N, C-alpha and C positions, 0 to 999 in steps of 0.2 A: 696505199703502201708507204708513206713519207711520213719520215716519223713529224708528230706535231709538235708543231712554236712552245717552246714555256713563256707563258704571259702571266704579268702581273696589271691585276683593275687597278688603278687610285680614285677610289670613292665609291662611294656603293651606297649611292639614292636612287632615284628611278632609274638613270640612265646607267650605270654600275649594276646594276639586278638584271635591266633589260642584257646589253654584253653580257653580261656572264650564262643565262640563258642562254642566247645565241649560240654564243662558241664551243656546244658539244659536240663534237665531233670535228671539229675543224681547230679550235686553238686548244691548249693544256691548261688550264689556267692552276697556276698555284699556287698561289701568292695574292693576298686580297688587303688593301690598305688603305683604313679611313680612321681619320683620329677621334669615331665614337667607340666608346668601347661595347657597348650595345649591342652593336653589328657581332663583335666577333657571336656573338647568342645566337645567331639566325642559323636553320639547319643547313639552308644550300651551302653554308662554308668548311659544312665535312668533311670535304676532301683537299683544303686548299687549307693552306696558313697565313695568320691574320695578324696584321702590323697596324699597331697606329702612327708610323712613320715609316716613308719612303727610302729614308734616305741612305740605311745598310739594303735595302733589296735593289733598288736600281744599280748599285755597283756590282751586283753576284754575277758570273762568267755565267750562270748555265741561265739569267732570265734573256729571253732573245728581244721582247718587246714588250712595249708598254698605254695598256687601255688608258685612257685621262678623262673619266668624265667627274669633276669634282667641280665646285661653281665658278663660273668665270674669270674672276678674279683673282684664280692663282694657277690658271694656264698657264702664262708665261714663264712661272720659275719651273713648277715642276714639267713643262717637255721641255725648257732648254735644259734640264739638268740630265731627265732621258738622253736627251741629245747627243750633250755632252761625252757623258758614259757609252756613245754608240748605241744605243735599243732603238728601234724602229717604231713607231709613235703612231699608235689613232688614237687622235682627240676627239670629243665633242666639239660639235661648233659652238660656238665664233673662237674660232681658234686662242686670241687673244683680245687686247683690249689696244688700240691704236695704230695706226702704220709703223711706227718702230716698231714695235713689238713682233709685230707678223714677217718685219721685214726680217731681221733679227732671228728668228725663228728657221726661217725659210734659207739663210745663207748657213746656219748651224748644221740644218741634216745637208747639204751641199758638202759642206767642208768634210764629215765624218760619214758620209756615203750611207746614209740612212730613210727609208723612207718616212715623211711625214706625210700622213694619210685623214681630213678632215673629214670626219663623221658624217655627212650629208647623208643622211638615211636611204633620200626619198630617190636619188639619185639609181639605186639598186631595187627599186619598188613596183613590183612584176605590173601594175595597175597605174603607175604612171608612166614604165616601159611602151604599156600595151599602149597607150597616147599617145608617145612619141611616133608610136610606128605606125598605127592607123595617120597622123597626119601626111607622112609621108613629105613631100615637096610641094603639100597645100600653104598659102601664107596665112597666117591669121592677123584678122583683121583686129578682134577684140579680144581679150580673154577675161572670164571673171573666177574667180579661187575665193570658195568657203573655207575656213578653215576653225572648228573650234573644240578646246581641250577636254578631254575627263578624265582623270576627277580630276574636280579642282586642286594645284598645286597647293602646299602648307605654306603659309607665311616663311617661312624660312628661307624656303625656294626662294618662294618671289620678291625677296629683299637682295639676294644675292648671282640671280638671273639677270638683269641687266634692263629687264622691259621688253614688253610684249614684241619690240621689232626684233631687237638680238635677237632673243630667245625662242620666238615662235614663226614672226613674218619671215626669216632671213633664210628658211627652207624655202620659201615656196618663189622668193625674190631670185635664191641660187637658178631653180627649176626654170623661174618663167623668162631668165636673162640666157639659159642654155635653148629652152627651145625653142625662142627668137633668134639665137645667135647674132644677139642685139643687146645694147646697153639703154637704158631708160635717159632722157636731156630732161626730165622735169618730173617731179614727185610732189602728193600732197599727200599729208595725210592729218588725219585726225582720234584723237583720241576722248573715250569717254571721263566721265569724270573720276571713278576709279581705277582709269587707266588698266584697266585690263579688257574693254574691246577695242578694237584698230580699222578704220579703215582707212585704205590707203590708194591713189588712185597718179598710175604711170604711163608715162605720156613718151613712147621706144622713137627711134631717129630714124627705122622704118616707115613708122605710121602705125604703128597698134599700141591701141589704148588697153590697158589691162586694171581692172579693180580688185583691190582685195580686202576679205572681208577676217579678219582674226578676234579670236574671241575665247576668253578663260569659262564661257559657260554654257556648258551643255549638257543632257542629261546621256549623252555618249561620246565619243568620238567623230568629228563629223568631215571627210575631206571629202567635197567635189570640186569641179575645174571643169570650165564649158570655153572652146573655142571655138570662134565663130570664123571661117570664111568668107570667101567668098560665095563658094556654090556648097560647101556643105557646116556643120556645126558637129565637130564631137566632144563627146562630156565623158567625166568619169562624177559618177553618181554613186551614193552610200544605200542604193535599196536593200541591201541586204543586211544593213547594220541595226542591232535592236541595242536598246535601253538597257546602259552600265559597259559598252565594249569599249576599251581605255583604249590608249594611244597604244599602247605596247601587244593590241590585240590586230590595234589594226594594220601594224608596218610589221609584224613577225618575223614575213617573210622576209623581207628588207634588210631586218640587221641581222637575216642571216648569211644573205650574199653580200654583202657588206665585207661580214668578215670571211668570208671565204675569198674576198676577191682583194683582200690588207691579204689573205696567209700568201697568196697565189702572186701577190708581188715580189712580197717577199723571197720564198722560197725559188721564183725564177730572178731573183736580181733586178726586178727593173723597177729600184727606187724613187726614180721622178716623181712629187708631188701628182696627187689625184687632182688637184686643185692648185691651178696653174698662179702664182702672183702676182701676175694681173688680174684675175679675177679676184683674188682673195682679198686686193689692195681695192678693187673700185666698189666689190661688194661691202665693205667696211665704211665705206664714203656713202654707200645710200642707206644703210641703215642709219647713223649719223643724220642724214641727209632729212630719212626720216621723223627722226626725233625731231629735230632741230624743225623742220615745217608744224607739226604737231603740236609744240610749245610757241613758233610765232600766230601763227593761219596764218601764213603765207604759202605761196607754192614756191619749190625751189630749182633753182637752175641749177643743173648738176655739170654744166662745162664748166661754170664762173665759181662752184660750190670752193672751198678750201680741203686742201685736209683735216680731216678734225682728229683730234685725240690723240697727234702723234710725239 
């Protein structure tokens, strides 16, 4: 019964299209911004105004919120511009590059009483939520995570995503830290020669060990999690997944639930960020530590690992 919020999507690649599809009956996407004029011809944009620049769109008083799905390198400037014009923002992870950029965006959101919402869609995924619910009070001793993407991204995406840790592993790093309510003290990471398959090992302060495999090579989108506790083992598998299943197929429900959460927070004026500044800064350090370990071949001690990229 509430009038839908009017929203502009900035960036219409894979993530922009997924957000647009998920927004049906939740948000009123009135405008789409993408520098590529070829996007304008897509049939999905029939009910939207298309722009190649967001300068004039973000200024408009009839736009309530902005969804940013552009390459990571452009996130900071676009997000800051939207917040300065007092627009609520949902931004695909990673929110920005380096701790200084992250801190500035959080500060601006508070200053202008705006919701700054980081799109970690797994937080709203029914399968992840069921796993967390099944775990209950059980204390994990070991967690294995496998995540393989499908289809293989185009070269233009790989050049701007910031690498496999920042683009793919960040989701599972976020979820594991949340599940354990803990942060790792040591991280060791290895990349293959193409830098499109990563193996990561983390030791958490409360004793849990976590192994992760992330790869862009797979005939279907593959997400599996195994949580070993003292008396039980809990699993999230992909038995029903078939060849050709894409990322957006696997996580369709999570994107819908995420946009519902975003809209609900705005309507009820709950403008506190969905990800705390402390957590955002730690995840940035953790990603940088993974990168550093993969380059140096050494285990990184996070307690002494300096702030990166700030």
